N, C-alpha and C positions, 0 to 999 in steps of 0.2 A: 513423605510419601512421593514427592516429585523427584527429588535428587537420584534415587535409584533408577528410575525411568530415564532421566536424561542421560545418565552414565551408560545406559544400554544403547542409546542412540549412536553413541560414537565409538563403543567398544565392539559392536556387532561386526561380523566379517563383512568387508566391503563387497556389495553385490554388483555383478556385471554380467553382460552377455558374452557368450563365447567369441573369442577374437577381439574383445575390447579390453583396455586397461582399467582395472578396477580403482576407482578414487577413494582416498581415505575419507571417512565420514567427518573428520575434524576440519578438513579443508573446505568441505561443503558447508559446514556450519559457519566458518569465518567468512566464506563468500556471501552467504545469506545475510550475515550481520552487517557487512559492508554495504550491501544493497539496501537494506532497511535504514542505515544511517543515511545513506544519499537521499532517501525519500523524506527524511525528517528536516532536511536543510531548509526547504522552501517554508514549511509551517514555522520553524523557529526563527527564520528571518522575518516573516510576517509579524511575529510577536515582538520583535525588537532586535535582539533579546533583552536589551536593558529597557526597562519601561518604568513608568511612574503610576501610581494609583490615580485615580479620577481626582480626588481632592488635592493630592500633591501637585498634579498638573495645573489645576485651577487656581490654587492659593499660594503655592510655595515657588512655583516656576517663575511667575513675573517678578518676584523679589530680586533685589541686588544681591550680588555675592557669588562665591564660587559654587558652580553647579555640581562639582564632584562630591560635595556633601550629600547630595541627594542621589547621585548615581552609584557612588563607590559602595555603600552598603548592599544595594541590589546586586551589583556585580559580585561582591563576596558571596553573597548568599546563592547566587546562580552558579558561581565557581564550585562551591562545596556540593550542590546538587549534581553538577556535571561529573564531578570526581567520583561521587557515590555511584552515580548510574554507570559510569564506564567501568568502575572497579566491579560492580555487580554483574555487568556484562562479561567481563573478563573471567569472573569466577564461574559463571555459567558455561562459557566456552571451555574452560579447564575441566568441568565436570562432563561436558559432552565429549572432550577429547580423552577422557580417562587418564588424565595426568596426575601425578603426585602432588605433595605439598609444596615442592619447589617450583613445579610448573604453574601451579594455582597462584603462588605468590607473584610470579613473574607476569602472569596474565592480568592479575588484579592492578599491579603497578602500571603496566602497560595500558590497560583499559582506563584507569583513572587519569593517567598523563594524556592519552588520546582524547578523552571527553573534555579535559581542560583546553587543549590545544583547539579542539573543535569550537568551543564556546568562544575562545579568543578570536578565532577566525571570523565568527559571526559578529562579535563586537568590532573587530577592525573594519569589516564591511560596513557596519551601521555608522561608525564614525566617519569613515571616507565617503559614504553614500554610494558605494560600488556593489557589484554582484559577488557571487562566490565561486569565481572562476578557478581560483587556486585550490580551494577545498575540493571542488568536483574533480579536478584533475588528479589531485593526490588520490582520492578515493577510487577513481578509475584505474590509476595505475596499480594501486594495492589489489584491487579486484582482479585485474588482468594478471597480475603476478600469481595470485592464489589460484586462479582458474588454470594457468598454465602448469603450476607445480601439481595440482590435483590431476590434470588431464594426463601428465606424464607418469603418473602412478607413484610419486614420491610419498613415502609414509611420513606421517606427522611425527617429529622427534619428541616423543612422550617422555623419554628419560633425559635426554641431553638437552632439552629446551630450556630448563629452568634457569640456568646461568645467563643464557642469552636473552631470554625474555626479561629477566631482572634487569640487565644492563640496558636494554632498550627502554624499559619502563623508567629507570632513573634518568636517562637522557631525555626522554619526553617530559617528565616532570621538571627537570631543570630548565628545558627550552620554554615551557610554559610559564614558570616563574619569571625568566628574563624577559619574555614577551610582555607579560603583564605589568612589569616594572616600567617599560617603555610606553605601554599603551595607557597606563592609568591617568597620566597628565594630559591626555588628549580627549578625555571624556567630555570637556567643555565645549568641544567642536560640534557636538551633536546639535542640529538646529532644533528650536523651539517647535517649528511646525511638525518636524517628525516626531518629536516627542508626544505632541498632542494627538497626532494621528495614531500612534502606536497605543497610547492610553485609552483612546476610543476604541480600538480594535481589541484590546485585552478585555475591556469591560464587556464588549459584545460576546467574546468568546466565553468569559465566565458565566454570563447570563445564559448563553446557549448551553453550556455544560450543566449548569444547575437544573435546567429545564429538560435536559437530555434530548436537546434538538440536535442530533448529530448532523442533519443536513445543512442547518444554519451554520454550525460549528465548521464543517468542511468548507463552506463557502467563505468563511471569514479567513480560514488558514490557507486557502489555495491563492497562490499567485496568479496575477492577471495574465491573460494571454500575450504572447509576443505580438508586437506590432508587424504587420507585413512589410517586407523590404521592397517587393514588386508586386504587381498584379498577379492574381492567381488565374490559372487557365480555366478552372471549373469545368471539368470534363463531364461530370454528371449532370450539372445544370444544362449544358449544351445538348446533352443526350435527351433530357427531359422534354425539349421542345418537339422531338419527334414522336413523342408518346401522346395518347389521348389526354385531353385536358383534365380528366379526373386523375390520371396517374402521374401527370408532369410534376406536381408539387411534392410527390413523394420522393423523387430523386433529388429535387431541389433542397429538400429538408435534409436529406442524407449528406449532400454536399456540404451544407452549413455545419453539420455535426462534424464531418471529416476536417474541415478547416479548423474548427475549434480544437479538436484533439491534436491536429498536426502542430498547432502553435503553442501547445503545452507539451514539451518534450518529456517531462516528468511522467506523464501518463504511460509512456512507453517503458520507462524504468519501472513503474508499478506493476505493468504486465509481466515484465521479466521477473519481478520479485514473486509475484503469484506463481509463475511457471517453475521457478526454483523452489518454492515451498511444496508444490505439488510432486515435484520430482525428487525431492530429498531422499524418500525411501529407496530410490535406485542405488543410493551409495551406502546403504547400512541395511543389514539383516537383523538388526536388533529392535525393529520398530513393532513389528506384528501386522496382522491383517486389519485390526481396528485402527491402528496408528495410521496405516497407509490410507485408509478411507478418510480419516480426519485431516490428514495432510492434504489430500486431494480436494476436499471441500474447502478448506481454509484458503488454499492457493486459488481456487476458482472465484472465492468471494472477493478476495484481494484484487483480482483482475477485473471482476465485474464492477467494483466501485471505481475503477479507473475510467471505464466506458459509460458510466452512469452520469457524467458530467453534463453532457448536452441536456439530458432529461431533467436533471436537477435545475439548470439554468432556465429551461423551459417552464418549469413548475413556478419558480420565483417570478418570472416575467412572461406571461403568456400572451403578450401582445403581438409578437412576431408569428406565432402559431395561429392565433385568431385571424390575422390578416389574409391568410390564404382562402381561395375561393373553393374549398373543399371542406368535408367534415372532419371532425377532430380524430375520428379513428384512423382515417387515411394519414393524417398527419403523424400520429404515433406510430403507424407502419413505417413511415419514413425514419423516424427516430430508431426504429427496430433494425435498420438495414446495417448500419456501421458496427453496432455492437455484434450482430449475428456474424458478419464476415470476420471480425476479429476473434471473437471467441471460437468460431469454427476453426481458424487456423491454430488458435492456443490449444484446442482440444487435439487437433491433428498432430501436435507435437507431444502433448502430454499422455494422451490415452495410448498410442502405439508403444511408446517408451515403457509404460507401466506393464505392458504385456510381454516383457523381455523373456520371461521363462516359457512362455507359449509361442514364441516367434517361430520356432522350427516345427511346431506341430499344428500349425493352423491349416485349414482347408480353404478352398475357395469360398465356400459358404460362410465359414468364420471371418474371412477377410471382408467379404461383403457386409457382414453384420458389423464389423468394426467401422467401415466407412459409414454405414447408416448411423451408428451410434454417435460418430464424431459430428456429423451434420445435425442430427437432432439435439444433441447436447448443446452445441453452438447456438442454436435457436432458443433452446431452453434458458441458458445463461443471458442471452440477450432480452428475454422476457424478464428475467430477474432485474436486469439493469433498469428496464422500464419501471417495474414495480418499485425499485428503490428510489428512482427519481421522482415519480409521480405519485408516490404513496400520501394519502391524506394526513393532515396534521391532526394529532388526537386531541380530544377535548379534555383539558385539565380542570375544567370547572366541576367536574362530578366529584362526588364524595370520595373519601379514602376507603381502601380495601384493607381488611385486617389480614396479616400473613404471619407465618411463623417467625419472620424477620423483622416485624414491625408494620406500621401502617404505610401503604404505598398508594400513590395516585394511579388510577387506571390507565392514563395516558403514558406513564412511565414505561410499563410493560410493552404497550404497543409501539412506542418510539424505538425500543431496542430490538424487538422481534420483527417488525415490518421491514422487509428487506431481505435479512438473512433467511427468512423463512421460505421465501421463493427460491433463493439460491440453493439451499438445502434440498429442496423437493426436485429442482432441475438436476442437480448434480448427484442425486442418490443412486442412479443406475450405474453411472460411470465410477462412482466411488465403489460400488460392489465390484465393478471390473478391476479396479485398482487394488482391492482386497484379496483378488485371486478367483473370482468368479468367472467362468467361461463365457465368451461372447455369443450366447445362443440367440435364437430368434425370439424367444420369450423375452429376454432382456432388452432386445431392440424394440419390441412392441411396448414394453413398459417405458422406455426412454421417450418414445414418440408420444405415448399417452401423457406423461407428466410434462413434456415440453409443450404440448397443445394446451395444456391447463395453465402452465405459467405464462406462456405468451398471451393467452386470453386474459389472465389475471393482470398483466402489465398494461395491455391495451385498455382495459377497463378500470384501472387503478384510479381512485379519487373522482370517479363520475358517478353520477346518479343513474341508476337503471330505470327509474320511473319518473 
């Protein structure tokens, strides 16, 4: 059921505005895959990638002997998983590109080899105790090359790419084998303290996954913020001194949120990934109206998750927010400013681009409606970020609920739905706009109404009303 739809994503005629070069959908899919791989580097690095189970770290690690006997089986299992995941991604890219059997074989080999090289880069960084600068630069160079080729309108070589991709895949596999042969003898260099830290983090991630606590899981997998190299100027904090005492802390909280996001560069990459997902229908006419709306909502939700980090941290440790001499609602208004600004800019790029077919028929009223939709949608997405960060933890002590798929705890559904529900509500009007609905005054009123509801929802999330 899925493969025919995926094939239509890449074989549809490239869509473009008059006067602009039409990009091949296959290049857009490859660019999106590279960006998503870049987002996975930090979580994988936080998990090791080589790790020991808790009992192995407690009982076997202190024993004398060669440590490779503990880590080599884990490395082989993870290598097999990386090869399978990379090969599967390569197969999906071949399906999206509409290639034949030769192209699919080449992409599977290249994807498997790329997955193995990526895992070895993570293991090498773990052994040396360094970062992933080389892997990031390689992904950035490949993404820039794919973006340049797509922007120039070069078609994806669906027929002639099989041999080239197969040769590149074989070279990647040989390079991975040679690299592993040299790296396997250095597994003993991983410090015990690092293995114990990774084992505790993996146990916490497993517990969070089993309890469906996605907020705690994201906190465990997120790398710490960069330490500042020099003092920050804090322009918003300086401006807050000129405001009334009741409004000054609002800008100060926004300044703290901005510093946190600025010291986490991956959040900008995540915003870019969400924008690429939302704008993917621009390069393919084989998606359809419903697919365009779904891509818009998913892209917006990915961007909202990046901007919800300050709210999540404030929920885990509320001492900083409680220290301000104003009420909690004003403090949450401060947490709302940075996501509202960022998502307004995000919507200012995504929404007008999705109206490419109506660009030359818009009136002044329609243009004003679009501006209002962009601003209101940005505020609504910001309310969804607050809702995601401050949502209350569900009560897992209640009894099980019988369902067609078995017994489910009531907290499981709440943990998965709380957060995306507000984002779907805030993005519904602009999703209709992406699906082809005209930017009318009624749609603007609907966007303002749902944004007001979601912002109120975010400001009151997790708080008792009585």
